[in-house]
PDB file of the backbone (N, CA, C, O) and the ligand in Angstrom, with CONECT records:
HET     ZN  A 101       1
ATOM      1  N   UNK A   1      41.022 -28.470  24.787  1.00  0.00           N
ATOM      2  CA  UNK A   1      42.399 -29.015  24.617  1.00  0.00           C
ATOM      3  C   UNK A   1      42.555 -29.193  23.072  1.00  0.00           C
ATOM      4  O   UNK A   1      41.593 -29.349  22.320  1.00  0.00           O
ATOM      5  N   UNK A   2      43.812 -29.156  22.687  1.00  0.00           N
ATOM      6  CA  UNK A   2      44.296 -29.407  21.256  1.00  0.00           C
ATOM      7  C   UNK A   2      43.956 -30.743  20.777  1.00  0.00           C
ATOM      8  O   UNK A   2      44.385 -31.758  21.326  1.00  0.00           O
ATOM      9  N   UNK A   3      43.112 -30.754  19.657  1.00  0.00           N
ATOM     10  CA  UNK A   3      42.832 -31.929  19.136  1.00  0.00           C
ATOM     11  C   UNK A   3      43.400 -32.299  17.775  1.00  0.00           C
ATOM     12  O   UNK A   3      42.842 -33.071  16.996  1.00  0.00           O
ATOM     13  N   UNK A   4      44.681 -31.615  17.531  1.00  0.00           N
ATOM     14  CA  UNK A   4      45.268 -31.843  16.280  1.00  0.00           C
ATOM     15  C   UNK A   4      45.895 -33.118  16.112  1.00  0.00           C
ATOM     16  O   UNK A   4      46.702 -33.586  16.915  1.00  0.00           O
ATOM     17  N   UNK A   5      45.507 -33.687  15.035  1.00  0.00           N
ATOM     18  CA  UNK A   5      46.017 -34.993  14.788  1.00  0.00           C
ATOM     19  C   UNK A   5      46.902 -34.950  13.424  1.00  0.00           C
ATOM     20  O   UNK A   5      46.707 -35.710  12.475  1.00  0.00           O
ATOM     21  N   UNK A   6      47.843 -34.007  13.469  1.00  0.00           N
ATOM     22  CA  UNK A   6      48.670 -33.704  12.321  1.00  0.00           C
ATOM     23  C   UNK A   6      49.675 -35.107  12.024  1.00  0.00           C
ATOM     24  O   UNK A   6      50.379 -35.587  12.912  1.00  0.00           O
ATOM     25  N   UNK A   7      49.623 -35.527  10.964  1.00  0.00           N
ATOM     26  CA  UNK A   7      50.512 -36.746  10.641  1.00  0.00           C
ATOM     27  C   UNK A   7      51.937 -36.099  10.455  1.00  0.00           C
ATOM     28  O   UNK A   7      52.137 -35.061   9.826  1.00  0.00           O
ATOM     29  N   UNK A   8      52.876 -36.836  11.073  1.00  0.00           N
ATOM     30  CA  UNK A   8      54.334 -36.415  11.112  1.00  0.00           C
ATOM     31  C   UNK A   8      54.994 -36.934   9.739  1.00  0.00           C
ATOM     32  O   UNK A   8      54.773 -38.065   9.306  1.00  0.00           O
ATOM     33  N   UNK A   9      55.692 -36.148   9.199  1.00  0.00           N
ATOM     34  CA  UNK A   9      56.402 -36.615   7.955  1.00  0.00           C
ATOM     35  C   UNK A   9      58.133 -36.669   8.376  1.00  0.00           C
ATOM     36  O   UNK A   9      58.689 -35.909   9.168  1.00  0.00           O
ATOM     37  N   UNK A  10      58.659 -37.594   7.737  1.00  0.00           N
ATOM     38  CA  UNK A  10      60.012 -37.912   7.858  1.00  0.00           C
ATOM     39  C   UNK A  10      60.830 -37.084   7.084  1.00  0.00           C
ATOM     40  O   UNK A  10      60.652 -37.197   5.871  1.00  0.00           O
ATOM     41  N   UNK A  11      61.701 -36.261   7.460  1.00  0.00           N
ATOM     42  CA  UNK A  11      62.595 -35.403   6.871  1.00  0.00           C
ATOM     43  C   UNK A  11      64.035 -35.906   7.109  1.00  0.00           C
ATOM     44  O   UNK A  11      64.450 -36.278   8.207  1.00  0.00           O
ATOM     45  N   UNK A  12      64.774 -35.879   5.937  1.00  0.00           N
ATOM     46  CA  UNK A  12      66.223 -36.291   6.223  1.00  0.00           C
ATOM     47  C   UNK A  12      67.166 -35.237   5.678  1.00  0.00           C
ATOM     48  O   UNK A  12      66.832 -34.557   4.707  1.00  0.00           O
ATOM     49  N   UNK A  13      68.272 -35.095   6.246  1.00  0.00           N
ATOM     50  CA  UNK A  13      69.167 -34.083   5.796  1.00  0.00           C
ATOM     51  C   UNK A  13      70.784 -34.606   5.803  1.00  0.00           C
ATOM     52  O   UNK A  13      71.119 -35.533   6.541  1.00  0.00           O
ATOM     53  N   UNK A  14      71.553 -34.064   5.095  1.00  0.00           N
ATOM     54  CA  UNK A  14      72.971 -34.441   5.331  1.00  0.00           C
ATOM     55  C   UNK A  14      73.661 -33.096   5.439  1.00  0.00           C
ATOM     56  O   UNK A  14      73.531 -32.254   4.551  1.00  0.00           O
ATOM     57  N   UNK A  15      74.378 -32.893   6.500  1.00  0.00           N
ATOM     58  CA  UNK A  15      75.050 -31.673   6.845  1.00  0.00           C
ATOM     59  C   UNK A  15      76.301 -31.488   5.866  1.00  0.00           C
ATOM     60  O   UNK A  15      77.200 -32.327   5.807  1.00  0.00           O
ATOM     61  N   UNK A  16      76.284 -30.496   5.218  1.00  0.00           N
ATOM     62  CA  UNK A  16      77.478 -30.139   4.189  1.00  0.00           C
ATOM     63  C   UNK A  16      78.566 -29.738   4.964  1.00  0.00           C
ATOM     64  O   UNK A  16      79.678 -29.768   4.437  1.00  0.00           O
ATOM     65  N   UNK A  17      78.435 -29.327   6.248  1.00  0.00           N
ATOM     66  CA  UNK A  17      79.516 -28.864   7.061  1.00  0.00           C
ATOM     67  C   UNK A  17      80.275 -30.023   7.648  1.00  0.00           C
ATOM     68  O   UNK A  17      81.479 -30.180   7.443  1.00  0.00           O
ATOM     69  N   UNK A  18      79.528 -30.846   8.397  1.00  0.00           N
ATOM     70  CA  UNK A  18      80.232 -31.880   9.264  1.00  0.00           C
ATOM     71  C   UNK A  18      79.904 -33.277   8.528  1.00  0.00           C
ATOM     72  O   UNK A  18      80.638 -34.248   8.709  1.00  0.00           O
ATOM     73  N   UNK A  19      78.888 -33.333   7.777  1.00  0.00           N
ATOM     74  CA  UNK A  19      78.738 -34.630   7.173  1.00  0.00           C
ATOM     75  C   UNK A  19      77.768 -35.316   7.967  1.00  0.00           C
ATOM     76  O   UNK A  19      77.553 -36.499   7.700  1.00  0.00           O
ATOM     77  N   UNK A  20      77.147 -34.764   8.900  1.00  0.00           N
ATOM     78  CA  UNK A  20      76.285 -35.449   9.703  1.00  0.00           C
ATOM     79  C   UNK A  20      74.863 -35.847   8.984  1.00  0.00           C
ATOM     80  O   UNK A  20      74.210 -34.956   8.440  1.00  0.00           O
ATOM     81  N   UNK A  21      74.458 -37.026   8.991  1.00  0.00           N
ATOM     82  CA  UNK A  21      73.177 -37.331   8.506  1.00  0.00           C
ATOM     83  C   UNK A  21      71.977 -37.469   9.490  1.00  0.00           C
ATOM     84  O   UNK A  21      72.034 -38.303  10.394  1.00  0.00           O
ATOM     85  N   UNK A  22      70.952 -36.707   9.334  1.00  0.00           N
ATOM     86  CA  UNK A  22      70.028 -36.558  10.413  1.00  0.00           C
ATOM     87  C   UNK A  22      68.617 -36.593   9.890  1.00  0.00           C
ATOM     88  O   UNK A  22      68.307 -36.272   8.743  1.00  0.00           O
ATOM     89  N   UNK A  23      67.863 -36.971  10.740  1.00  0.00           N
ATOM     90  CA  UNK A  23      66.446 -37.105  10.362  1.00  0.00           C
ATOM     91  C   UNK A  23      65.507 -36.496  11.396  1.00  0.00           C
ATOM     92  O   UNK A  23      65.846 -36.523  12.579  1.00  0.00           O
ATOM     93  N   UNK A  24      64.480 -36.011  11.070  1.00  0.00           N
ATOM     94  CA  UNK A  24      63.618 -35.368  11.924  1.00  0.00           C
ATOM     95  C   UNK A  24      62.098 -35.607  11.494  1.00  0.00           C
ATOM     96  O   UNK A  24      61.775 -35.764  10.317  1.00  0.00           O
ATOM     97  N   UNK A  25      61.234 -35.618  12.511  1.00  0.00           N
ATOM     98  CA  UNK A  25      59.827 -35.646  12.084  1.00  0.00           C
ATOM     99  C   UNK A  25      59.246 -34.390  12.342  1.00  0.00           C
ATOM    100  O   UNK A  25      59.369 -33.822  13.427  1.00  0.00           O
ATOM    101  N   UNK A  26      58.528 -33.871  11.251  1.00  0.00           N
ATOM    102  CA  UNK A  26      57.687 -32.703  11.431  1.00  0.00           C
ATOM    103  C   UNK A  26      56.389 -32.875  10.949  1.00  0.00           C
ATOM    104  O   UNK A  26      56.098 -33.818  10.214  1.00  0.00           O
ATOM    105  N   UNK A  27      55.505 -31.941  11.349  1.00  0.00           N
ATOM    106  CA  UNK A  27      54.062 -32.003  10.674  1.00  0.00           C
ATOM    107  C   UNK A  27      54.214 -31.533   9.358  1.00  0.00           C
ATOM    108  O   UNK A  27      54.857 -30.551   8.984  1.00  0.00           O
ATOM    109  N   UNK A  28      53.423 -32.494   8.556  1.00  0.00           N
ATOM    110  CA  UNK A  28      53.721 -32.165   6.999  1.00  0.00           C
ATOM    111  C   UNK A  28      53.282 -30.776   6.671  1.00  0.00           C
ATOM    112  O   UNK A  28      52.155 -30.319   6.862  1.00  0.00           O
ATOM    113  N   UNK A  29      54.333 -30.147   6.140  1.00  0.00           N
ATOM    114  CA  UNK A  29      54.140 -28.740   5.651  1.00  0.00           C
ATOM    115  C   UNK A  29      54.560 -28.337   4.328  1.00  0.00           C
ATOM    116  O   UNK A  29      53.863 -27.687   3.550  1.00  0.00           O
ATOM    117  N   UNK A  30      55.923 -28.821   4.075  1.00  0.00           N
ATOM    118  CA  UNK A  30      56.375 -28.440   2.680  1.00  0.00           C
ATOM    119  C   UNK A  30      57.510 -29.462   2.428  1.00  0.00           C
ATOM    120  O   UNK A  30      58.119 -30.037   3.330  1.00  0.00           O
ATOM    121  N   UNK A  31      57.737 -29.632   1.043  1.00  0.00           N
ATOM    122  CA  UNK A  31      58.661 -30.703   0.698  1.00  0.00           C
ATOM    123  C   UNK A  31      60.247 -30.457   1.222  1.00  0.00           C
ATOM    124  O   UNK A  31      61.088 -31.350   1.327  1.00  0.00           O
ATOM    125  N   UNK A  32      60.433 -29.153   1.497  1.00  0.00           N
ATOM    126  CA  UNK A  32      61.703 -28.890   1.984  1.00  0.00           C
ATOM    127  C   UNK A  32      61.698 -27.958   3.183  1.00  0.00           C
ATOM    128  O   UNK A  32      60.990 -26.951   3.143  1.00  0.00           O
ATOM    129  N   UNK A  33      62.412 -28.219   4.199  1.00  0.00           N
ATOM    130  CA  UNK A  33      62.541 -27.472   5.444  1.00  0.00           C
ATOM    131  C   UNK A  33      63.879 -27.149   5.740  1.00  0.00           C
ATOM    132  O   UNK A  33      64.819 -27.902   5.485  1.00  0.00           O
ATOM    133  N   UNK A  34      64.004 -25.856   6.364  1.00  0.00           N
ATOM    134  CA  UNK A  34      65.435 -25.484   6.687  1.00  0.00           C
ATOM    135  C   UNK A  34      65.593 -25.823   8.251  1.00  0.00           C
ATOM    136  O   UNK A  34      64.720 -25.497   9.055  1.00  0.00           O
ATOM    137  N   UNK A  35      66.595 -26.401   8.571  1.00  0.00           N
ATOM    138  CA  UNK A  35      66.576 -26.698  10.071  1.00  0.00           C
ATOM    139  C   UNK A  35      68.135 -26.636  10.450  1.00  0.00           C
ATOM    140  O   UNK A  35      69.047 -26.380   9.663  1.00  0.00           O
ATOM    141  N   UNK A  36      68.238 -26.895  11.678  1.00  0.00           N
ATOM    142  CA  UNK A  36      69.723 -26.868  12.139  1.00  0.00           C
ATOM    143  C   UNK A  36      70.334 -28.266  12.281  1.00  0.00           C
ATOM    144  O   UNK A  36      69.660 -29.181  12.754  1.00  0.00           O
ATOM    145  N   UNK A  37      71.499 -28.434  11.911  1.00  0.00           N
ATOM    146  CA  UNK A  37      72.214 -29.695  12.089  1.00  0.00           C
ATOM    147  C   UNK A  37      72.300 -29.923  13.572  1.00  0.00           C
ATOM    148  O   UNK A  37      72.649 -28.998  14.305  1.00  0.00           O
ATOM    149  N   UNK A  38      71.979 -31.190  14.082  1.00  0.00           N
ATOM    150  CA  UNK A  38      71.845 -31.576  15.393  1.00  0.00           C
ATOM    151  C   UNK A  38      73.361 -31.749  15.984  1.00  0.00           C
ATOM    152  O   UNK A  38      73.605 -31.630  17.185  1.00  0.00           O
ATOM    153  N   UNK A  39      74.264 -32.018  15.077  1.00  0.00           N
ATOM    154  CA  UNK A  39      75.553 -32.254  15.437  1.00  0.00           C
ATOM    155  C   UNK A  39      76.358 -30.991  15.543  1.00  0.00           C
ATOM    156  O   UNK A  39      77.015 -30.831  16.572  1.00  0.00           O
ATOM    157  N   UNK A  40      76.385 -30.124  14.652  1.00  0.00           N
ATOM    158  CA  UNK A  40      77.121 -28.783  14.659  1.00  0.00           C
ATOM    159  C   UNK A  40      76.477 -27.417  14.674  1.00  0.00           C
ATOM    160  O   UNK A  40      77.005 -26.332  14.919  1.00  0.00           O
ATOM    161  N   UNK A  41      75.139 -27.717  14.340  1.00  0.00           N
ATOM    162  CA  UNK A  41      74.335 -26.413  14.503  1.00  0.00           C
ATOM    163  C   UNK A  41      74.239 -25.768  13.296  1.00  0.00           C
ATOM    164  O   UNK A  41      73.564 -24.739  13.263  1.00  0.00           O
ATOM    165  N   UNK A  42      74.881 -26.235  12.101  1.00  0.00           N
ATOM    166  CA  UNK A  42      74.782 -25.369  10.835  1.00  0.00           C
ATOM    167  C   UNK A  42      73.425 -25.557  10.182  1.00  0.00           C
ATOM    168  O   UNK A  42      72.695 -26.540  10.307  1.00  0.00           O
ATOM    169  N   UNK A  43      73.210 -24.515   9.498  1.00  0.00           N
ATOM    170  CA  UNK A  43      71.905 -24.501   8.744  1.00  0.00           C
ATOM    171  C   UNK A  43      71.873 -25.539   7.662  1.00  0.00           C
ATOM    172  O   UNK A  43      72.819 -25.620   6.879  1.00  0.00           O
ATOM    173  N   UNK A  44      70.858 -26.320   7.578  1.00  0.00           N
ATOM    174  CA  UNK A  44      70.936 -27.527   6.651  1.00  0.00           C
ATOM    175  C   UNK A  44      69.437 -27.495   6.019  1.00  0.00           C
ATOM    176  O   UNK A  44      68.511 -26.907   6.578  1.00  0.00           O
ATOM    177  N   UNK A  45      69.329 -28.081   4.988  1.00  0.00           N
ATOM    178  CA  UNK A  45      68.070 -28.117   4.279  1.00  0.00           C
ATOM    179  C   UNK A  45      67.556 -29.504   4.223  1.00  0.00           C
ATOM    180  O   UNK A  45      68.045 -30.271   3.394  1.00  0.00           O
ATOM    181  N   UNK A  46      66.659 -29.886   4.987  1.00  0.00           N
ATOM    182  CA  UNK A  46      65.995 -31.242   5.021  1.00  0.00           C
ATOM    183  C   UNK A  46      65.122 -31.527   3.988  1.00  0.00           C
ATOM    184  O   UNK A  46      64.323 -30.642   3.680  1.00  0.00           O
ATOM    185  N   UNK A  47      65.104 -32.693   3.321  1.00  0.00           N
ATOM    186  CA  UNK A  47      64.105 -32.928   2.344  1.00  0.00           C
ATOM    187  C   UNK A  47      63.081 -33.925   2.717  1.00  0.00           C
ATOM    188  O   UNK A  47      63.357 -34.732   3.605  1.00  0.00           O
ATOM    189  N   UNK A  48      62.046 -33.954   2.194  1.00  0.00           N
ATOM    190  CA  UNK A  48      60.993 -34.902   2.650  1.00  0.00           C
ATOM    191  C   UNK A  48      61.544 -36.158   2.018  1.00  0.00           C
ATOM    192  O   UNK A  48      61.896 -36.179   0.838  1.00  0.00           O
ATOM    193  N   UNK A  49      61.613 -37.192   2.810  1.00  0.00           N
ATOM    194  CA  UNK A  49      62.108 -38.436   2.514  1.00  0.00           C
ATOM    195  C   UNK A  49      60.888 -39.252   1.911  1.00  0.00           C
ATOM    196  O   UNK A  49      60.253 -40.019   2.636  1.00  0.00           O
ATOM    197  N   UNK A  50      60.606 -39.094   0.719  1.00  0.00           N
ATOM    198  CA  UNK A  50      59.545 -39.894   0.031  1.00  0.00           C
ATOM    199  C   UNK A  50      60.014 -41.120  -0.464  1.00  0.00           C
ATOM    200  O   UNK A  50      59.187 -41.889  -0.953  1.00  0.00           O
ATOM    201  N   UNK A  51      61.271 -41.454  -0.419  1.00  0.00           N
ATOM    202  CA  UNK A  51      61.768 -42.768  -0.997  1.00  0.00           C
ATOM    203  C   UNK A  51      61.602 -43.906  -0.185  1.00  0.00           C
ATOM    204  O   UNK A  51      61.753 -45.028  -0.668  1.00  0.00           O
ATOM    205  N   UNK A  52      61.264 -43.710   1.178  1.00  0.00           N
ATOM    206  CA  UNK A  52      61.204 -44.775   1.998  1.00  0.00           C
ATOM    207  C   UNK A  52      59.712 -45.205   2.065  1.00  0.00           C
ATOM    208  O   UNK A  52      58.755 -44.481   2.340  1.00  0.00           O
ATOM    209  N   UNK A  53      59.704 -46.633   1.735  1.00  0.00           N
ATOM    210  CA  UNK A  53      58.331 -47.128   1.814  1.00  0.00           C
ATOM    211  C   UNK A  53      58.296 -48.337   2.845  1.00  0.00           C
ATOM    212  O   UNK A  53      59.059 -49.294   2.711  1.00  0.00           O
ATOM    213  N   UNK A  54      57.470 -48.257   3.772  1.00  0.00           N
ATOM    214  CA  UNK A  54      57.382 -49.239   4.705  1.00  0.00           C
ATOM    215  C   UNK A  54      56.234 -50.328   4.243  1.00  0.00           C
ATOM    216  O   UNK A  54      55.060 -50.062   3.984  1.00  0.00           O
ATOM    217  N   UNK A  55      56.812 -51.509   4.207  1.00  0.00           N
ATOM    218  CA  UNK A  55      55.816 -52.506   3.786  1.00  0.00           C
ATOM    219  C   UNK A  55      55.283 -53.185   4.902  1.00  0.00           C
ATOM    220  O   UNK A  55      55.912 -54.033   5.535  1.00  0.00           O
ATOM    221  N   UNK A  56      54.058 -52.800   5.166  1.00  0.00           N
ATOM    222  CA  UNK A  56      53.434 -53.338   6.451  1.00  0.00           C
ATOM    223  C   UNK A  56      52.290 -54.281   5.732  1.00  0.00           C
ATOM    224  O   UNK A  56      51.399 -53.846   5.003  1.00  0.00           O
ATOM    225  N   UNK A  57      52.462 -55.420   6.025  1.00  0.00           N
ATOM    226  CA  UNK A  57      51.462 -56.467   5.544  1.00  0.00           C
ATOM    227  C   UNK A  57      50.491 -56.734   6.802  1.00  0.00           C
ATOM    228  O   UNK A  57      50.705 -57.536   7.711  1.00  0.00           O
ATOM    229  N   UNK A  58      49.423 -55.922   6.662  1.00  0.00           N
ATOM    230  CA  UNK A  58      48.472 -56.071   7.888  1.00  0.00           C
ATOM    231  C   UNK A  58      47.342 -57.142   7.385  1.00  0.00           C
ATOM    232  O   UNK A  58      46.598 -56.993   6.416  1.00  0.00           O
ATOM    233  N   UNK A  59      47.387 -58.089   8.141  1.00  0.00           N
ATOM    234  CA  UNK A  59      46.231 -59.135   7.902  1.00  0.00           C
ATOM    235  C   UNK A  59      44.816 -58.455   8.172  1.00  0.00           C
ATOM    236  O   UNK A  59      44.563 -57.736   9.139  1.00  0.00           O
ATOM    237  N   UNK A  60      44.063 -58.756   7.295  1.00  0.00           N
ATOM    238  CA  UNK A  60      42.707 -58.172   7.370  1.00  0.00           C
ATOM    239  C   UNK A  60      41.796 -59.252   8.006  1.00  0.00           C
ATOM    240  O   UNK A  60      40.600 -59.023   8.186  1.00  0.00           O
TER     241      UNK A  60
HETATM  242 ZN    ZN A 101      76.678 -30.532  10.986  1.00  0.00          ZN2+
END
């Protein structure tokens, strides 16, 4: 059975056709990926959302 434990990366995009903002999780592959707008289906370029930092204060 597959034992791939690939971390998922958050990509965000804003459709230039309909203005829809979407996000998707993909296995880390490249800084930019081309995908389809979930609202209108237009081809959009999603960018790795590296600006989001989750502040998790885990007590040790
Ligand atoms: Zn769209």
